[in-house]
C-alpha positions as CSV (number, residue, x, y, z in Angstrom):
1,M,-1.7,1.0,11.2
2,E,-2.2,-0.4,14.7
3,Q,-5.6,-1.7,13.9
4,L,-4.2,-3.3,10.8
5,R,-1.4,-4.8,12.9
6,K,-3.8,-6.1,15.6
7,G,-6.2,-7.6,13.0
8,L,-3.2,-9.4,11.1
9,E,-2.3,-10.6,14.5
10,E,-5.7,-12.4,15.2
11,L,-6.2,-13.6,11.3
12,K,-6.3,-17.3,11.3
13,P,-5.9,-19.7,8.3
14,S,-9.0,-19.7,6.1
15,N,-10.3,-16.6,7.5
16,Y,-10.5,-13.2,6.0
17,L,-9.5,-9.6,6.8
18,A,-10.6,-6.9,4.7
19,L,-9.5,-3.4,4.6
20,H,-12.1,-1.0,3.3
21,A,-11.7,2.7,2.0
22,L,-12.3,4.7,-0.9
23,P,-9.9,4.6,-4.1
24,G,-6.8,6.6,-3.7
25,Y,-7.2,6.5,0.4
26,G,-3.9,4.6,0.7
27,K,-4.9,1.0,1.4
28,S,-2.0,-0.2,-0.5
29,T,0.5,2.3,1.2
30,L,-0.9,1.2,4.7
31,V,-0.4,-2.4,4.4
32,S,2.8,-1.8,2.7
33,E,4.0,0.2,5.7
34,T,2.7,-2.5,8.1
35,L,4.4,-5.3,6.6
36,Q,7.9,-3.6,6.5
37,D,8.0,-5.1,10.0
38,D,10.2,-8.0,9.7
39,D,9.3,-9.4,13.2
40,L,5.9,-9.2,12.3
41,A,6.3,-10.8,8.8
42,T,8.3,-13.3,10.3
43,D,6.3,-14.2,13.3
44,L,2.8,-14.3,11.9
45,F,3.4,-15.6,8.1
46,Q,7.0,-17.1,8.4
47,K,8.0,-14.5,5.7
48,E,5.5,-16.3,3.1
49,M,3.3,-13.3,1.7
50,Y,1.9,-13.2,-1.9
51,W,0.8,-9.9,-2.9
52,I,-1.6,-9.9,-6.1
53,K,-2.6,-6.9,-7.5
54,F,-6.0,-7.0,-9.8
55,G,-6.5,-4.6,-12.5
56,S,-9.1,-3.6,-15.1
57,E,-7.1,-4.0,-18.2
58,Q,-8.4,-7.5,-18.7
59,S,-11.6,-9.1,-18.0
60,V,-12.3,-11.0,-14.7
61,A,-11.8,-14.3,-16.1
62,E,-8.6,-13.3,-17.8
63,N,-7.4,-11.6,-14.7
64,I,-8.0,-14.5,-12.6
65,L,-6.3,-17.0,-15.0
66,T,-3.3,-14.5,-15.4
67,Q,-2.6,-14.1,-11.6
68,L,-3.2,-18.0,-10.6
69,N,-0.3,-18.5,-13.2
70,M,1.9,-15.8,-11.7
71,L,0.7,-17.4,-8.1
72,F,1.8,-21.0,-9.2
73,H,5.3,-19.8,-10.4
74,R,6.0,-18.1,-7.3
75,V,5.0,-21.1,-5.0
76,R,5.6,-24.2,-7.5
77,N,7.9,-26.9,-6.7
78,L,10.8,-26.6,-9.1
79,D,11.1,-30.5,-9.6
80,L,7.3,-30.4,-10.8
81,L,7.6,-32.3,-14.1
82,T,4.4,-31.1,-15.6
83,E,2.8,-27.6,-15.1
84,P,-1.1,-27.1,-14.8
85,T,-2.3,-24.8,-17.5
86,S,-6.1,-24.7,-17.0
87,E,-7.9,-22.8,-14.3
88,D,-9.1,-25.9,-12.5
89,S,-5.7,-27.6,-12.3
90,L,-4.2,-24.5,-11.0
91,K,-6.6,-24.0,-8.3
92,Y,-5.8,-27.8,-7.4
93,F,-2.2,-27.2,-7.1
94,L,-2.4,-24.1,-5.0
95,R,-5.0,-25.6,-2.6
96,H,-2.9,-28.5,-2.3
97,H,0.2,-26.3,-1.8
98,F,-1.3,-23.7,0.6
99,S,-2.9,-26.7,2.9
100,K,0.5,-27.1,4.0
101,H,1.4,-23.4,4.3
102,N,-1.8,-22.2,5.6
103,H,0.4,-19.7,7.8
104,A,1.1,-17.7,4.4
105,L,-0.4,-14.4,3.9
106,L,-2.5,-14.0,0.5
107,I,-3.0,-10.2,-0.2
108,L,-5.6,-9.7,-2.7
109,D,-5.5,-6.0,-3.9
110,D,-8.0,-3.7,-5.5
111,V,-10.7,-6.6,-5.6
112,N,-14.0,-5.6,-6.3
113,R,-15.6,-9.0,-7.8
114,R,-17.1,-12.1,-5.8
115,E,-15.4,-14.2,-8.6
116,I,-11.9,-13.3,-7.5
117,I,-12.5,-14.1,-3.9
118,E,-14.0,-17.6,-4.7
119,A,-11.4,-18.2,-7.2
120,F,-8.5,-17.5,-4.7
121,D,-9.8,-19.3,-1.6
122,F,-7.0,-21.7,-0.7
123,G,-7.3,-21.9,3.1
124,C,-4.5,-19.6,3.9
125,K,-4.7,-16.3,5.7
126,T,-6.2,-13.8,3.5
127,L,-6.1,-9.9,3.2
128,V,-8.3,-8.2,0.9
129,L,-7.9,-4.5,0.1
130,T,-11.4,-3.4,-1.3
131,T,-13.7,-0.6,-1.8
132,D,-16.8,-3.0,-1.5
133,T,-17.1,-5.4,1.3
134,D,-20.2,-7.0,-0.1
135,I,-18.1,-9.1,-2.2
136,L,-17.0,-11.2,1.2
137,R,-20.5,-12.4,2.1
138,G,-20.7,-15.7,3.9
139,K,-16.9,-15.6,4.5
140,K,-15.3,-15.6,7.9
141,C,-14.3,-11.8,7.7
142,D,-13.2,-9.0,9.9
143,I,-13.5,-5.4,8.3
144,I,-11.3,-2.6,9.0
145,E,-12.8,0.9,7.9
146,M,-10.2,3.5,6.9
147,N,-12.1,6.7,7.9
148,E,-9.2,8.6,9.9
149,G,-6.0,7.7,8.2
150,F,-2.9,7.6,10.3
151,T,-2.9,9.1,14.1
152,P,-0.3,12.0,14.4
153,K,1.9,9.2,16.1
154,E,1.9,6.8,13.3
155,S,2.7,10.0,10.7
156,L,5.6,11.3,12.8
157,A,7.0,7.5,13.1
158,L,7.0,7.6,9.2
159,F,8.7,10.7,8.8
160,A,11.3,10.2,11.5
161,K,12.2,6.7,10.0
162,A,12.6,8.5,6.4
163,I,14.9,10.8,7.8
164,G,16.9,8.6,10.3
165,V,16.1,10.5,13.4
166,D,13.7,9.8,16.4
167,A,10.0,11.1,16.2
168,S,10.8,13.2,19.4
169,E,13.4,15.2,17.3
170,L,10.8,16.4,14.8
171,P,9.8,20.1,14.5
172,K,6.3,21.1,14.9
173,Q,6.1,21.7,11.4
174,A,5.9,17.8,11.2
175,R,2.9,17.6,13.1
176,Q,1.2,20.3,11.3
177,I,1.7,18.8,7.8
178,H,0.1,15.7,9.6
179,E,-2.9,17.7,10.4
180,E,-3.0,19.4,6.7
181,C,-2.9,15.9,5.2
182,K,-5.4,14.8,7.7
183,G,-3.4,11.7,8.2
184,M,-4.2,10.4,5.0
185,P,-2.0,7.4,4.1
186,L,-1.2,8.0,0.9
187,M,-0.3,11.8,1.3
188,I,1.8,10.8,4.4
189,A,3.7,8.1,2.5
190,M,4.3,10.9,-0.3
191,F,5.6,13.1,2.2
192,S,7.9,10.3,3.7
193,A,9.3,9.5,0.3
194,Q,10.1,13.0,-0.4
195,F,11.6,13.7,2.8
196,E,13.7,10.8,2.6
197,D,15.3,12.3,-0.6
198,V,16.3,15.6,1.2
199,K,16.8,14.2,4.7
200,E,20.0,16.0,5.2
201,S,18.2,19.2,4.8
202,L,15.6,18.4,7.4
203,I,17.8,17.2,9.9
204,E,20.9,19.6,9.9
205,G,22.3,23.0,8.7
206,D,21.1,26.8,9.2
207,K,18.2,26.1,6.7
208,R,16.5,23.3,8.6
209,A,13.8,25.1,9.7
210,D,13.3,26.8,6.5
211,T,13.0,23.5,4.7
212,W,10.2,22.0,7.0
213,S,8.5,25.2,6.4
214,Y,8.7,25.1,2.6
215,Y,6.9,21.8,3.0
216,L,4.0,23.0,5.3
217,D,3.6,26.5,3.6
218,A,3.1,25.0,0.1
219,L,0.5,22.5,1.5
220,K,-1.4,25.5,3.2
221,K,-1.6,27.3,0.0
222,K,-3.3,24.8,-2.0
223,K,-6.7,24.8,0.1
224,S,-10.0,25.0,-1.7
225,A,-13.5,23.9,-1.7
226,V,-13.9,20.6,0.4
227,L,-14.7,18.1,-2.4
228,Q,-11.5,19.3,-4.1
229,E,-9.4,20.0,-1.3
230,S,-7.7,15.9,-1.1
231,L,-7.1,16.1,-4.6
232,D,-5.7,19.8,-4.6
233,K,-3.4,18.7,-1.8
234,L,-1.9,15.6,-3.6
235,K,-1.1,18.0,-6.7
236,A,0.5,20.2,-4.2
237,I,2.8,17.4,-3.0
238,F,3.8,16.5,-6.6
239,E,4.3,20.2,-7.4
240,M,6.5,20.9,-4.4
241,C,8.6,17.8,-5.2
242,I,9.1,18.9,-8.8
243,N,10.0,22.7,-7.8
244,K,12.9,20.8,-5.4
245,L,14.5,19.1,-8.5
246,S,17.6,20.7,-10.5
247,K,17.1,22.6,-13.6
248,D,18.3,19.4,-15.5
249,E,15.9,17.2,-13.3
250,I,13.0,19.5,-14.2
251,H,13.9,19.5,-17.8
252,Y,14.4,15.4,-18.0
253,Y,10.7,15.4,-15.9
254,E,9.0,17.6,-18.7
255,T,10.2,15.8,-21.6
256,F,9.8,12.3,-20.0
257,A,6.9,10.1,-21.7
258,I,5.4,6.5,-21.7
259,F,4.2,4.9,-24.5
260,P,1.8,1.6,-24.4
261,E,3.2,-1.4,-25.9
262,D,1.0,-1.5,-28.6
263,C,1.5,2.4,-29.8
Protein backbone atom coordinates (compact mmCIF):
# COMPACT_ATOMS: atom_id res chain seq x y z
CA MET A 1 0.00 0.00 0.00
CA GLU A 2 2.84 2.40 0.82
CA GLN A 3 4.44 1.77 -2.58
CA LEU A 4 1.14 2.55 -4.34
CA ARG A 5 0.63 5.67 -2.24
CA LYS A 6 4.12 6.91 -3.13
CA GLY A 7 3.51 6.15 -6.82
CA LEU A 8 0.28 8.16 -6.77
CA GLU A 9 2.02 11.05 -5.04
CA GLU A 10 4.67 11.13 -7.77
CA LEU A 11 2.24 10.65 -10.68
CA LYS A 12 2.19 13.62 -13.06
CA PRO A 13 -0.44 14.69 -15.63
CA SER A 14 -0.09 12.77 -18.94
CA ASN A 15 1.86 10.02 -17.15
CA TYR A 16 0.83 6.50 -16.18
CA LEU A 17 1.14 4.32 -13.11
CA ALA A 18 0.57 0.59 -13.66
CA LEU A 19 -0.36 -1.90 -10.97
CA HIS A 20 0.70 -5.30 -12.31
CA ALA A 21 -0.35 -8.66 -10.85
CA LEU A 22 -1.99 -11.97 -11.71
CA PRO A 23 -5.82 -12.14 -11.81
CA GLY A 24 -7.48 -12.31 -8.41
CA TYR A 25 -4.49 -10.97 -6.52
CA GLY A 26 -6.37 -7.94 -5.25
CA LYS A 27 -5.30 -5.05 -7.47
CA SER A 28 -8.70 -3.37 -7.20
CA THR A 29 -8.85 -4.01 -3.47
CA LEU A 30 -5.46 -2.40 -2.93
CA VAL A 31 -6.40 0.70 -4.95
CA SER A 32 -9.77 1.01 -3.21
CA GLU A 33 -8.22 0.81 0.24
CA THR A 34 -5.53 3.35 -0.67
CA LEU A 35 -7.96 5.89 -2.14
CA GLN A 36 -10.18 5.77 0.93
CA ASP A 37 -7.68 8.19 2.44
CA ASP A 38 -9.64 11.43 2.11
CA ASP A 39 -6.56 13.63 2.50
CA LEU A 40 -4.74 11.81 -0.28
CA ALA A 41 -7.73 12.03 -2.64
CA THR A 42 -8.09 15.74 -1.94
CA ASP A 43 -4.43 16.75 -2.03
CA LEU A 44 -3.46 14.78 -5.15
CA PHE A 45 -6.62 14.75 -7.26
CA GLN A 46 -8.96 17.35 -5.73
CA LYS A 47 -11.33 14.40 -5.27
CA GLU A 48 -11.73 14.04 -9.04
CA MET A 49 -11.33 10.31 -9.57
CA TYR A 50 -13.01 8.25 -12.29
CA TRP A 51 -12.92 4.47 -11.94
CA ILE A 52 -13.62 2.61 -15.18
CA LYS A 53 -14.02 -1.16 -15.01
CA PHE A 54 -13.56 -2.99 -18.30
CA GLY A 55 -15.10 -6.39 -18.90
CA SER A 56 -15.14 -9.18 -21.44
CA GLU A 57 -18.88 -9.24 -22.19
CA GLN A 58 -18.51 -6.87 -25.14
CA SER A 59 -16.03 -6.60 -27.96
CA VAL A 60 -13.14 -4.20 -27.35
CA ALA A 61 -14.67 -1.59 -29.67
CA GLU A 62 -18.08 -1.83 -28.00
CA ASN A 63 -16.52 -1.69 -24.55
CA ILE A 64 -14.55 1.43 -25.44
CA LEU A 65 -17.61 3.25 -26.79
CA THR A 66 -19.74 2.24 -23.79
CA GLN A 67 -17.15 3.45 -21.29
CA LEU A 68 -16.49 6.69 -23.18
CA ASN A 69 -20.22 7.43 -22.99
CA MET A 70 -20.34 6.67 -19.29
CA LEU A 71 -17.31 8.85 -18.58
CA PHE A 72 -18.79 11.68 -20.64
CA HIS A 73 -21.99 11.66 -18.56
CA ARG A 74 -19.96 11.79 -15.36
CA VAL A 75 -17.97 14.88 -16.37
CA ARG A 76 -20.34 16.61 -18.78
CA ASN A 77 -21.44 20.22 -18.51
CA LEU A 78 -25.19 20.08 -17.93
CA ASP A 79 -25.59 23.23 -20.01
CA LEU A 80 -24.21 21.45 -23.07
CA LEU A 81 -26.86 21.73 -25.76
CA THR A 82 -25.82 18.78 -27.90
CA GLU A 83 -24.38 15.48 -26.80
CA PRO A 84 -21.56 13.82 -28.76
CA THR A 85 -22.51 10.37 -29.98
CA SER A 86 -19.57 9.14 -32.03
CA GLU A 87 -16.34 7.81 -30.54
CA ASP A 88 -14.32 10.66 -32.07
CA SER A 89 -16.64 13.37 -30.74
CA LEU A 90 -16.63 11.80 -27.27
CA LYS A 91 -12.83 11.70 -27.25
CA TYR A 92 -12.67 15.33 -28.41
CA PHE A 93 -14.94 16.47 -25.57
CA LEU A 94 -13.08 14.43 -22.94
CA ARG A 95 -9.66 15.65 -24.08
CA HIS A 96 -10.92 19.22 -23.81
CA HIS A 97 -12.37 18.56 -20.35
CA PHE A 98 -9.27 16.89 -18.94
CA SER A 99 -6.98 19.56 -20.41
CA LYS A 100 -8.56 21.79 -17.75
CA HIS A 101 -8.68 19.04 -15.11
CA ASN A 102 -5.35 17.31 -15.63
CA HIS A 103 -5.03 16.86 -11.86
CA ALA A 104 -7.85 14.27 -12.04
CA LEU A 105 -7.15 10.55 -11.70
CA LEU A 106 -8.45 8.14 -14.32
CA ILE A 107 -8.43 4.53 -13.11
CA LEU A 108 -8.52 1.94 -15.90
CA ASP A 109 -9.33 -1.38 -14.23
CA ASP A 110 -8.78 -4.82 -15.77
CA VAL A 111 -7.22 -3.51 -18.98
CA ASN A 112 -5.28 -5.88 -21.22
CA ARG A 113 -5.63 -4.28 -24.66
CA ARG A 114 -3.53 -1.49 -26.15
CA GLU A 115 -6.59 -0.04 -27.89
CA ILE A 116 -8.13 0.87 -24.54
CA ILE A 117 -5.00 2.69 -23.40
CA GLU A 118 -4.97 4.75 -26.59
CA ALA A 119 -8.71 5.51 -26.45
CA PHE A 120 -8.49 6.86 -22.89
CA ASP A 121 -5.34 8.94 -23.30
CA PHE A 122 -6.68 12.31 -22.12
CA GLY A 123 -3.60 13.91 -20.61
CA CYS A 124 -4.63 13.51 -16.97
CA LYS A 125 -3.11 11.25 -14.33
CA THR A 126 -3.86 7.63 -15.20
CA LEU A 127 -3.67 4.50 -13.06
CA VAL A 128 -3.86 1.18 -14.95
CA LEU A 129 -4.67 -2.16 -13.33
CA THR A 130 -3.44 -4.91 -15.62
CA THR A 131 -1.92 -8.35 -16.02
CA ASP A 132 0.04 -7.20 -19.10
CA THR A 133 2.33 -4.18 -18.93
CA ASP A 134 3.26 -4.49 -22.64
CA ILE A 135 0.10 -2.51 -23.45
CA LEU A 136 1.83 0.57 -22.01
CA ARG A 137 4.89 0.46 -24.26
CA GLY A 138 5.95 3.97 -25.30
CA LYS A 139 4.04 5.65 -22.46
CA LYS A 140 5.65 7.50 -19.56
CA CYS A 141 4.84 4.84 -17.03
CA ASP A 142 6.00 3.58 -13.65
CA ILE A 143 5.15 -0.04 -12.81
CA ILE A 144 4.37 -1.49 -9.39
CA GLU A 145 4.67 -5.26 -9.19
CA MET A 146 2.34 -6.91 -6.68
CA ASN A 147 4.52 -9.84 -5.65
CA GLU A 148 4.42 -9.80 -1.87
CA GLY A 149 0.99 -8.49 -0.88
CA PHE A 150 0.36 -6.40 2.23
CA THR A 151 2.99 -6.04 4.92
CA PRO A 152 2.03 -7.16 8.45
CA LYS A 153 1.66 -3.50 9.44
CA GLU A 154 -0.75 -2.84 6.54
CA SER A 155 -2.85 -5.95 7.21
CA LEU A 156 -3.14 -5.21 10.92
CA ALA A 157 -4.07 -1.60 10.17
CA LEU A 158 -6.97 -2.83 7.99
CA PHE A 159 -8.12 -5.33 10.62
CA ALA A 160 -7.97 -2.64 13.30
CA LYS A 161 -9.90 -0.16 11.15
CA ALA A 162 -12.60 -2.77 10.47
CA ILE A 163 -13.33 -3.35 14.16
CA GLY A 164 -12.60 0.17 15.40
CA VAL A 165 -9.54 -0.36 17.60
CA ASP A 166 -5.87 0.54 17.51
CA ALA A 167 -3.59 -1.98 15.80
CA SER A 168 -1.65 -2.41 19.05
CA GLU A 169 -4.81 -3.83 20.66
CA LEU A 170 -5.11 -6.73 18.21
CA PRO A 171 -4.30 -10.22 19.50
CA LYS A 172 -1.50 -12.41 18.15
CA GLN A 173 -4.01 -14.32 16.01
CA ALA A 174 -4.47 -11.24 13.82
CA ARG A 175 -0.84 -11.33 12.72
CA GLN A 176 -1.02 -15.11 12.27
CA ILE A 177 -4.00 -14.65 9.94
CA HIS A 178 -1.90 -12.21 7.91
CA GLU A 179 0.90 -14.78 7.71
CA GLU A 180 -1.44 -17.59 6.65
CA CYS A 181 -2.82 -15.33 3.89
CA LYS A 182 0.71 -14.27 2.90
CA GLY A 183 -0.63 -10.71 2.87
CA MET A 184 -2.73 -11.29 -0.26
CA PRO A 185 -4.83 -8.08 -0.55
CA LEU A 186 -8.01 -9.82 -1.69
CA MET A 187 -7.96 -12.20 1.26
CA ILE A 188 -7.05 -9.51 3.79
CA ALA A 189 -9.90 -7.35 2.48
CA MET A 190 -12.34 -10.27 2.73
CA PHE A 191 -11.30 -10.89 6.33
CA SER A 192 -11.62 -7.19 7.12
CA ALA A 193 -15.16 -7.12 5.76
CA GLN A 194 -16.10 -10.19 7.81
CA PHE A 195 -14.47 -8.76 10.96
CA GLU A 196 -16.49 -5.57 10.58
CA ASP A 197 -19.70 -7.61 10.65
CA VAL A 198 -18.75 -9.38 13.90
CA LYS A 199 -16.59 -6.70 15.52
CA GLU A 200 -18.33 -6.83 18.90
CA SER A 201 -17.27 -10.44 19.38
CA LEU A 202 -13.69 -9.59 18.37
CA ILE A 203 -13.13 -6.71 20.79
CA GLU A 204 -15.04 -7.61 23.94
CA GLY A 205 -16.52 -10.46 25.95
CA ASP A 206 -15.27 -13.74 27.35
CA LYS A 207 -15.26 -15.41 23.92
CA ARG A 208 -13.05 -12.78 22.22
CA ALA A 209 -10.02 -15.10 22.02
CA ASP A 210 -12.20 -17.99 20.83
CA THR A 211 -13.59 -15.90 17.98
CA TRP A 212 -10.13 -14.91 16.73
CA SER A 213 -8.97 -18.52 17.06
CA TYR A 214 -11.99 -19.70 15.08
CA TYR A 215 -10.96 -17.70 12.03
CA LEU A 216 -7.30 -18.67 12.32
CA ASP A 217 -7.99 -22.39 12.83
CA ALA A 218 -10.51 -22.51 9.98
CA LEU A 219 -7.90 -20.99 7.68
CA LYS A 220 -5.12 -23.35 8.77
CA LYS A 221 -7.20 -26.48 8.24
CA LYS A 222 -7.64 -25.70 4.56
CA LYS A 223 -3.97 -26.05 3.57
CA SER A 224 -3.33 -28.21 0.50
CA ALA A 225 -0.93 -28.56 -2.40
CA VAL A 226 1.03 -25.42 -3.29
CA LEU A 227 -0.79 -24.71 -6.56
CA GLN A 228 -4.21 -24.99 -4.88
CA GLU A 229 -3.37 -23.27 -1.62
CA SER A 230 -4.59 -19.77 -2.48
CA LEU A 231 -7.85 -20.99 -4.01
CA ASP A 232 -8.53 -23.29 -1.08
CA LYS A 233 -7.94 -20.50 1.40
CA LEU A 234 -10.30 -18.21 -0.45
CA LYS A 235 -12.89 -20.98 -0.30
CA ALA A 236 -12.18 -21.35 3.42
CA ILE A 237 -12.92 -17.67 4.00
CA PHE A 238 -16.27 -17.99 2.24
CA GLU A 239 -17.11 -21.12 4.22
CA MET A 240 -16.21 -19.66 7.60
CA CYS A 241 -18.26 -16.54 6.84
CA ILE A 242 -21.24 -18.65 5.82
CA ASN A 243 -20.91 -20.84 8.91
CA LYS A 244 -21.23 -17.74 11.09
CA LEU A 245 -24.64 -16.91 9.60
CA SER A 246 -27.87 -17.67 11.43
CA LYS A 247 -29.97 -20.64 10.29
CA ASP A 248 -32.38 -18.33 8.50
CA GLU A 249 -29.53 -16.47 6.77
CA ILE A 250 -27.95 -19.76 5.67
CA HIS A 251 -31.31 -20.81 4.21
CA TYR A 252 -31.56 -17.51 2.31
CA TYR A 253 -28.00 -17.95 1.05
CA GLU A 254 -28.61 -21.52 -0.14
CA THR A 255 -31.78 -20.57 -2.00
CA PHE A 256 -30.38 -17.35 -3.49
CA ALA A 257 -30.06 -17.29 -7.28
CA ILE A 258 -29.11 -14.74 -9.93
CA PHE A 259 -30.59 -14.96 -13.43
CA PRO A 260 -29.12 -13.19 -16.49
CA GLU A 261 -31.42 -10.61 -18.07
CA ASP A 262 -31.86 -12.65 -21.25
CA CYS A 263 -33.05 -15.85 -19.48
